[in-house]
N, C-alpha and C positions, 0 to 999 in steps of 0.2 A: 961832880955832873954835867951831863952832857949840856950842847946848846941842844938841843930837839928835848932831855927829858924836860928843861927847864919853860919848857913853850907847849908846852900837853896844860898844866893851869892855866896858862890864857884864854888856852882857846876857849877851856871850858868853861871858864865863863862869861868871854866870850856867847856865844852858844845859849848858856842860861839869861844871863842879858834878851839879846832878842827871842832867846820863846817869850820868851815877861812880854814886850813889847809886844810881839806878835796878838796876845792870848787879851793884851791889851785892848788894841787897838781891834781888834772880833767884836770884841766885849759890846765897847764903843755902835760897832753899828749895830749891832741887834739892834740897843738900845735905839735905837737913832730910827729901823723900825719901824716899834714895836712901839712906839707913843704917836706918830703918827695915827699908825690903825688904834691906838684906844684914843684919837680925837674923833676918829673917822667916826671911830663906835659909837660916841659920847653924842654926835654930833644928829649920827643917825634918829638916838636913842628921840636927840629930840627935836623932831622934823616928825617922828609918826606919835609923839605923847600931840605936835601939834598939831599932826593929820588929826588925832582919835575929838581932841577936844571940839573942832568945828566938828565934827561929825556928828557928833552925840546934840553939840546946839542944833546945828540943822532937823536934826531929831523932832517930829511933837508930840512934850511928853503927853502919854497921855492919866488922865485926870482920870486921881482913886478916886469909881463911883458903885456906891452898894447899894444891891442887887433886890429892888422893890419889889416885895411881893404885893401879884392884881391883888385888890382886893376883893375878896371874897363876898355871892354872888349873895342878897337880899329875898329870898322866898317872894315871888311877888304877892302880892292880898288887893284887893279889890273889892265896890260891894259887886258889880259885874260880872265874876268869876265864879265860873259854877265847881268848876271843880279843878286837879292834877291830876293826870295819869301816870301811871309811874308802872315801871319796870324790865324795859329795854338796859342795857349795861353800853349803847354806843347811839355814838346819834343817828335820828329822824326820818332822813331823808324821800319818805310815800305816803298815804293814806287816804280813806277814802270810803265812805259812808254805803251799808248797800241801800238796794232801790225801797226796802221793802219799812224801810227808818228801821229799825233794832241794833243792827251793828256800824262798829267802827271797826278798824283793821288801817296796823299801823306796824311798816317794815323799815328797821334798823339795818348797822353799818353789819352792825354782829350776829347776824346771817339768821333773824328770828323776827317773827310773823307776832303779832298777838293781837285776838279780835275784841272787841270791850262789847257792854249793854250799853246802850244808848240810854238807857229807863235808873240807868244805875248814875246820870252825874251828875242826880243832886243826891247821892246817898254820900256816906265818908268811908265806905270802901266801894274799893275799883279794885274784883277782877279780873281775870284775860285769861282769855284758850291760847296757848304762844302753840305752834306751828318751824319748824325747820328749813331751810333753806340746803339741803343737801349741794357740802360742792363749792355753794357759790351762799349769796346776797343779793336783796332782791333792793330794786332800784328805784322803779315805779309798781302801782300795782290798783289796778279798776277790779270793783262788783261784774260781775255780770247781774243782765238783768233779773234775773231768777233770784239771787241773794246765795246762792249754792257753790257757786265758784267765783277766782280767781284768773285774772292776767297779769301775766309781774313779767317784768326786763330783769335780769340778771347781769354782775358787774360784771363778771369773770369772762361771765363763756359770751355774754352781749345776746345773746336772743330772748325766747319768750317762752315761759313757762304756764301750766294750767294746775290750777291747784284746784280741790275739791272741797267744798264740807259736807262733813259726813256727821255721821253716830255715832258709837261707840257696842262695841255688842255687844255688854252688861245689862244694855237695858237703864242706863242710869240718865240716857239722853242728851251725853256731853258732847259741844260739840268736835272734832280733828278734824286738822289742816292737814292736808297730804299732795306731794305733789306726782303727778297724774298723768303730764306726757312734754314735752319741751319742743319745741319747733326747732329745727333745721335756724341755723343761722347766715343769712339772708346778710348785712347793715355790715355797710365796712366800717360803717359811724357808728360811737358810743349812742345806745337811742334814752333820748333826754321827754321818752313819754308815749305810754299807750291807752287803749280806748277801746272799751266793745258797745259798740248803739247797743240803744234797746231793743229789737227786736231782736236781735242775737244773731244775726245773718253775718258779719265779720267784726273783725277785732284791725284795731291802729295800730298804726306802728310808729313815728316821729325822730328819725336823727337828725344827729346833731349836726350832719351837712344840708340836701338840701331831700331831699329826701323822706317820705310819709310811704307808706306797704300798708294797700291793705290786705288780710288775710282772709281766710273760709277759714273756719273752725274744727277742722284736720289740719288746717300750718300750713297750703299754700295757698302760696301765692293770686288773689284775681285781676289787682293792678299795682303800680306805684306811679307821683304823685312827683313830679321838680317841682317844686317852691321855688322855683328861680330868687332867691331872699339871703344870693351869698351866705345864710349857713341860717339856721334853724336855734330861735328861744325856746317854744313854745310849738307840742303838738294838742290834739283833747279834741274830741267825739263832744258831737250837742245833748244836753238831756235830750230831743225831743228823736235822735237815734237816723237823722238824716245829714248831716252838716259833717267834713271833717275840717279843722282848718290851722293856724299853724302864719306860728309870727313869726322875726329873726332877725338882720341885721339891715333889713328898711326901713320906714316908718308905717307903716298895713299891716294890718291881718289883713288875711289870703282863706277865705272860708270857700267849697264844690262840695257838689251835691254827690250823695254813690247814691246810685237808681238800678233799682233792681226790676225784672219784666215779672207777669201779671201772674208766670210761672215760681215766679222763687226765683228765677235764674240773675243773678250778676249782670250786670248793663254795662253800660259805663262808670265817669265822676267825671262831670262838671262844671263849671266857674261857678259859683254860684255871684257873690257878692265879695267887697271889698272895705272893709275899714279906714276908708284915708281923710288924713284930717293929723296925727302926731307929724311930726319935724327929726323925728332919729324913734330910730330903731325901737320896739316896744318890748317891751322887758316880759310881760307876762297877759294873759286876757281871758275871758272867764265867761259862759253864758249861763242864766236864771233857767227856770224847771223849764220854763215853753220853748224859749229857744226865741222866744220876739225882742228880747233885749243882753245886747253882752257889755263887758266893760273892759276895756284894756288899759294895761301903766307900761309909758315909752319913759326912755332916757332923755327927753325930751321938759325930766320932772313936772310931767302933766298923767290926770286920769282924764278917760271918759268916760261914757255911758252911750250905747249907741242904744236906738231902733230899730234894729233890722226884722221887724216886719212889713216887707216891705217888696211889693212885684217886681225882682230882680233879677226873672226871666223876659218884662218885663222893657231891662234897662233901670231897673232904680236903686237909685246910693241908700244905703240906711241912710238916714241922720244924728244927726249928732244933738241929742237933749241936754248934759253939760259935762262941765267938767271944771276941777280946781288941780289946788299944786302939791303935788308931796310935800310932804311936810322935812326928808331929809333926802343927801344922794347916797346915790346910787344903788343896786339889782332891790328893783322890789318885786312884791306879790299880791296880786287883786281880784278877790273874790263876791261876786255879783249871788245875794239871796234869792233863796228860787222864786220870792215875787216881782224884785228886781227893785225894793225902796230902798236898801241901803247896801252902797256898794267901802268893803273897808280895804289895807293901804294901809301892806308893812311891807318897812323898810328896815332888814336893820334887827332892832331886836323890840323894835315900835308899829303902836297898829294905832292908824287910824277909822273912826267908822265915821262918813259919808253919811247926806238923807240924799237915798236919787235922786227926788221930785227935784227939791233945790237946789240941790250944789249945796248946801251950805253942817258946814263939820262941828256933830256932836258928844266930841267924846275921842280922844287923846290919848293913849296907854304907852309908856316912856315905860325900858327894862323891863319890857315884859319877858321875858328869858333871860338865863347867863349868856349864852349863844345865839347867833345870825337869824333866824327862821324857814324852816327850808318850808317848809306849807302850812298853808290857809284855806279854809273848805269852811264853809257853809256847811249845816244841816240837810237832811232834806225838807224837817219839818220848816227852817227859818225860826228854829231860836236859837240855837247854836252855832256859833261862828266856833271850829278849830284854829288852834295852829301849835305849833312844833318847832322849837329850838334845844340843837342840843340831844340831852336823850329820854325827853317829859314833854306832853301835851296839857293844853291849859286845855279847858274849853268853859266858853266867855258866853256871857249871856246875851239875844242882841235886842238890845234893848234900844237900839238905836229906832229898830223895826219898828215892834210895840209900841213908838213914844209917835215912828208914822202911818200906824194904823185906826191907831184914834183920834191925828188930826182927817185922813181922810175919812172916817165915816162921819165924824162931825162936819164934814160938810159938808156927806152926801148928808147928813140929819139933816140938815141944812137948805136945803132943797129939794124933799122929801116931799109927796102930795097924800101922799096916800097913807090913812093911820096903822093901815098891820104892814107896811113900808119903816113906818115912825119907833113901829111901835119893836119892830128886828132890830132896828140900828142903834138903839138904846141900848138894847139889850149887848148885842155883840162891843158900844165902844166899854158900857159896861163890866163887862168878860175880860178885856184890853185895857182896861184901868187896872183893874183887880190881878192881872195877872205883873203885869209890869208894878203897881207896890208894892208884890206878892218879893218882888230882887231885891227891890230898894228897899224896903223894911221888911229883911224876914222875920220871921217869927223869932225867934229864943231855944225854939226846940226843934226848931229845921238848921240842917246842918253846912 
């Protein structure tokens, strides 16, 4: 064997050993690199878990609460309640009595107008005649002086529409309600009040800014009034047909007199008087039937009754007759009976009856409606106060008015001199007491 042949196995062995050493070195290097990476991953996981725990600890844990259902409203019952009118499927937003005393009209968000008979208020059944407001719904409504037409403001169009009350052609004498004419849109803000004068010569619309528009019956604007009250909260026409008044953000109620000349042509609108005495904005106000008395309710938590039978053209201001505190805070409604003897103040779902002669509270009714009241108004005779809340209307007997009438007649009887006068007063006292007794102690046969 030669020397070169003997060295070949040695070289092979040496190469094999070197390869093994190199492989071992590479494996150790890889292991060293993977180990720190695994440790870093473990550290990252620990850091992430710590951050997550800290984040979860900072989060407010929402308590698990069970949904509480609002208790069902218990239907209102009271000895003063004459009836409840049901028929609308949505919230009632406005109502008015016809000047002839026969009807009550209600307007609802269900796009319906419903006409009710006042003489059925003491009956078990209450029928109504329905009219539809096409493509819109009425927000405020008022009867015309002849009780044959209605003036309504529209929700979507923000305009005025005249509705006619007619009779069917079938000879059944059933009344129909149909839209006749729509005035052009003129208000830039939502209309918050409508009215028509007792003379039938002009129509008033009041919007939520500071604008009052006086229209003729053809839809032409006669004049525009700027109330300067920052914004209007209420606008009404007096029952005597002479005044238009408004209240708003300021603490007063402003009244203007609408003048026509002898030929019946519109002349001007002139500032008449202001009710000054509240300390904050006035929510609502109302007139009695001859406009010699007014009532107002304010954000300052008070209601007031005013003598407006003054010589305002000579600079005389209305006189404050009495005042009282509103039972609950919040937006309020006020209604003054036609004879001026009763003041009703509605807040949320409660109504307080006050004697306007002495300012004493006579009755406080709670939970009259399931929802906040939207309307409060006496009928033409003063026998009923109607209030709407939600889909229903309640007609309440004006017991406070009967009691005030009895007290006033008894006072007159004490001072009466002639026998004829005394006899008439005794008869009137007897009739008033009998009417009051029938309300508070109805017979078993009565509804």
